[in-house]
C-alpha positions, 0 to 999 in steps of 0.5 A: 452824846453817849450811847445807852449804857447800863451802869457797871458799878453798884451804888445805893439810890437815895431819895432827896429827903435821904440825901438831905438827912445825910448831908444835914440840909433841907430838901429845898437845899438839896434841890438847889444843889441839883439845880446848880449841878453839885449833884445829879439825879435820875427821875427814870423810875419815879421821884428823883434819886441821887446815886450814893456814890456821889456823896463823900463824908456827908457832902456832895463829892466836890469834883462832881460839879465841874465834871457834870458841867463838862458833861452837860456842855458835851450834850449829855442829859443828867441820866446819860451823865449819871450812866457814864459816871457809873460805867467802867471806862477803858481809858480811865481803867475804872468807873469815872466816879470811882476815879473822881473819888480817888482825886483824879478829876483832871483825868476824868474831865479830860476824857469827858471833854473828848466825848463832845 
């Protein structure tokens, strides 16, 4: 499990209704996406919020789910997984979420598996 980190990239944080509006779904559907790990949310500061960086072109980033599953299997909580995804990783050379957005999911998941 990761040590406590402070995310190093800036991202907007979206409420579940805001995510629903952006992806053209209901809030209930957004909750299912969270339950099925297509999205991750933090509840550290009140109601659940999703980093805007987890969305791309009006949909959840397609490579996020598999990466979230790898991180959960490594013992990460959702908050720890979010922090890791948003924090610069020296092995990757940028924040894992940025690498996922560039299509580098294999590299990100390899690094995530090594954290277990």
